Residue, then its C-alpha position, 0 to 999 in steps of 0.5 A: m318151262v312156264y313164264i308166270d305173268t304176275w309177281d305174286e303168283f310166281v312167289d307163291r308157286s316158287v315157295q310151293l315148289f321149294r316146300a315140296d322138294p327143298e333138296s333139289t330146288r334151285y333158284v337162279m337170277k339172270y340179268r342181261h344189261c344190254d336188254g335191261k331184262l331180269v329173269l328169275k327161275v325156280t326149278d326142281n328138275k321136274e317143273c320150271l317156273k320163270f318170271k321175266t321183267d324189264q322194270a327197275q321197281e321189280a328189283k325190290k321185289m326180287e330182294k324180298l324173294n331172296n329173303i324168303f328163300f334164305t329163310l326157307m333154307a336156313r329155318g326149314p321149309d315149314v317156317d311161317l313166312s309172315e314175318v319175312t313177307g310183312k303180311e301180318q300187322m307189325e306190333t306198334q311201338p309205344v310212343k315216346k314222349g319228348r323232352g317237353r314241359k311236364q303236364 
C-alpha cells in the first residue's frame, strides 16, 4: 500500500494502473465523517495506490477523477483524456453581437 502525497501524481499513476490492466483495476472512495477524511484507493490486486486528504477543496478534484475513470471505462483504456481533464485549450466561441445600433 502506497500513500501518494500529491494529487497530480496520484491521478497519473492511477490512470497508468488502469490502462495496464483495465479488467482487474478497482477504484474505491471512503469518507469518514467523524474524522472529515477522504481516502481514495486504486488497486489491481498487485499494486495499491492511496490518496488521503481532509481538505474540502479536494472534492472537486475527486469529481474530475471520477469523470476520468468513467471515460476510460466507457470508451476504452486508449482514449485521449485531454477533453476530460481540460488540459488542451478549448475552442473559442465566436463573439455574439448584441442588439445594439447598427454601425
